[in-house]
N, C-alpha and C positions, 0 to 999 in steps of 0.2 A: 522312539522308532518311527514312530507316525510322522515326525518334521522332517527324517532321515530321508525318510520314501519320499518326500512331497518336494525337497530339495534337490533329493538326484533324477528325479522325475524333470521338473525344472529345468536344468542341467543338461539332461538328454535331446529336450525338445529345441534347446538354443543352439544347443551341436550341431541337432538334424537340420536347422533350418539354415544356419549358417554356414556349415562346413561342407553341409550339401551332399553326404555318403548315399551311395548307389544312384547318384542321379547322371545320365550322359544323354545325351544326342547327336542325329546326324542332322546332315541337311535331303530332309524329305521332300525337297522340289529344287530345281534349278531356278532361279529370279530371274525373270527378263524383266527389263527396263518398259515400261508403262508409263506413259504419261498423259496420259488421255482423261482422265479426270482427276486434279488435280484440286486441294481445298482452296488452293491459288493459285494464277498464274505464275506468280511471283514465285511460285516455288520449284521451279524446273532448275533439271540440268543444265551447270553454265559451261558454254562452252569455245573458244576461241581458237580458232586454228588457222595459222598461216603458216605452215610451211616450216617449222625453224627447227634449229636441230633436236631443242632441247625442251623438255614439257613437263609439265606441275600437278599433280592427282591431289586436288581437293580432294577431306575426308570431313565430312558434319558427322554432326553428332546425334547420339538418341534423346526424344524420337523429334530429329528437327529435321533442318532442307538448305538447301546450299545456299539460301540467298541471305546466312550471316558471311557471307566468299564473296559479296556483289562487287564493294571496293576493290579486295585487295588482289580478287581475280583479274582487276579492269585493271589496274599495275602492274603485274605482270606479266600478263599480255602486252602492256607499254613497255616492255625491257626486254621483248625478245624471246617470252616463252610461250609455246601454245600452252591454251589451259582447259584443265577439264574438274570440272566440278560435278560428278555423277548425283545426282540423286536417287538413294537404296529403293530398289522396288518396294511398294506397298509404302513408306514414311508419305507422309504429306497425300493420299491419297485414299487408299482404303482399307480406314482403322480396322474393317473384319477382319480381314485379309493378314491385316498386319499381326493383328493379337493370332495369326497361324503361324509364325515365320519365327524363325529365332536366330542368333549370333551365327553359327555355323553356315548360316543361309545368304547371310549379311556378307559375310565376308568373303565368302566362294565368289559372290558377283564381284567385291573390290579385286579379289586377286586375277580372276577374269581380266577386268580392265586393266590393273597392272601388268598383266602379262604382253595382254594388246601394246601397250605404249612401248614395253620395254623390246618389243621387237620393230616395232619401227622407230626409236629416239634414241639418237646415240647417247645422251642422257634423261635420264627422269628421277624427278625432284617427287618427296611426300610432306604435305601437309595435313595436320589434323586435329580440330577441339577437341575434347571434350573425349567422348567413346569411338569420334575421329582420330584421335590421339592414340589411342589403345592401341586402334586396329591399324596405327601408323607402324608404330612399335611390331605392331605382328607380319607387317609385311615386311619391317627390316631384318625381321628371325628368317622370315619363309624366303628373303631374296637377298639382294644387296644395291637397293636406291643412292644415287649420287650425292644424298644428301637427306634431312629428313626434320621437320620444323613439329614440336609434342609440344600443345597446348590445352594446358589445363588439363591433361590425360589422368582419369585413374589407373592405378595397375593394384587398388587391392581398395575395398568398400567397405566392412565395417571390420577391421581388426583390432582391436581394443589392447590385448593382451599381447599381439607379437609387436603392435606398431605404435598405440594409442588415438587409432583413429576407428572413429563410429561416423561415417555419412550419414548415415538416417537410420534412427533404432528402430524404425518399423518393417524392416527388413530381416529382423532377427523372427517374426512370426509370417515374414511371406510366405515361407514354402505351405506354410500349412494354409494361409488362406487361400491360398492355389490348388487347395481340393473342392473348393467353394464358388469362385470365382476366374473370370479372364482380368477383370480391370476393375477400379474403383475410381468413379469420377472421370473418366476417359470424356474426351473431347477438342474437336479441332481447332485449333488456335492461328487465326489467321493475321494478327495483330496483336500486341500489347498497350493501347493507347493510355493504360495507367503507368507508363515504364516511358523512359528516356535515354538521349545520349546513344540513339541509333540500337537503340533495342527494342523501339518501340513497335522493330518490321520484322520481330522475330515471325516466324510460320514452324508448324508442326504439330504434334498431338501435345496434350496437357493431361493432368492425371497417373494413374500408377498403372503400369501396365503388368502384374503380377509376373506371368512366366516369361516371357522377354527380358524383365528385371534375373529375373534368374538364369536367367542363359546368359544374359552380359556380364553378370555378379563370377559365375560359374567357367568362365572363357578367360576371366583374367586371371585366376590362376595359373592358368599355362602360360601366360603371356608374360607375367611377371618372373616364372622359375625360368621361362628360357631369354629373359633378359642381355642376359652374355653374348648371346649369337647377335645383339645388333651392334656391329663393324662400323656400319655407314657414320659420315659425318655429322652429328647430332645437336639440331641449339632447342634449348627449353623455354618455357614460358610460363609461368602460371605466378596469376596475384596471389600476396602472402592471405590477402580475407576472401578467395574463393569461397564464395559459400556454399557452391553445389559438389566441387570435389577440393576434397584439404588438401590444402598446400603440401603435407607429409609429403606426399605423392610424389613431388618433385626429386627431394631428395636418393628416394626410393629409385627410382628410374637411374639421376647421376652415378649414384653407386654403383646400380645393376647391368650397366652398359659398356662394351667393352669399346667403344670409337674410341678413337686416336686424337678426335678434333671435337670439343664438346662446347657449345656457349651457353649459359644459363644466365638467364634472365629475371629476376625474383622482383614486381614492381609492388609496389602499395599502393592504391588507388585512393585509398582514405576512404571514408563512410557516407560522402556527400551524395551517394550514387543512387535512385530508384532500381540496381537491377543486382543481377548476382556476382558481378566482375568475374563473370566465366568467358563470355565467347567473344575474348577480350578483340581479335579481331573485327568485329561488328560494331563494334563502341567508336564513336565519332571522337571522341577523346584520344583515345588512344591507338586506336584501329592502324590507322597512316604509319605512324610512329613504328610500329611493330612490324609491319608486314615491308618496311624498308629495313629493316635490322634482318628480318629473314634476308629478304634480295642480298643484300650485303655478304651475308653468311653465303647464300650457295652461291654467288658469282666471286667468292672466295676459297672453294674448296679445291 
């Protein structure tokens, strides 16, 4: 009997942490852009505005910055797109304020930016890596971009029974840990000297941000549920050996969206890299190639 009680208690504990019953959130504040106190000047928003008729919105990941789009943004600008890669407020700037925000607030900021572009341009395209890719899907669920590029994006995090996916087993206890701390090992990162292939230029936060991670994972459930609403032309890119977001997410997205035109790229970079094979547009070895693929796809839709 005691063993059964222990097993049941463990099961309830895991369910409460992973399924997030009774969890809810709302936008407490309307985030406004403030880049006066960045952890690095290279973390700023990227804008190339030349009066073109079409625009592209680049969405960065969690908890990163637009620097990962530095090269791709220039290429899109040279190809006749006005380019906007906004830094989500509190990212790469004020870590304390960041720990008081949530995904709902981040997305509300991005949605307002998209609406501004939609009013101004004949065509608006959206590109997102990682969480930025998840946000790209949500934008396509709520609006209808001219085309989207979804790169290494999660729509589920820990989903072992349903999908055989465990991104990080630590998050089976994250909600419990959040009762006692906001973050673990949190720090600002202004470069990764131990890395290479362009990844050494990564800027953002490192460590575990408990409440923000839970917020993101919670919102992934709705994004996945609404994938059928995505009918914009879509190009999906995900490396098979991605060490940050499991590759299986790509197939879930492909099967879930209802886009009439879908292009799927599933490269395998191999193991000879000192990075996670995740921020694909940032890497010197493949970033230009995949940017060309996206440009070609957008120009053809």
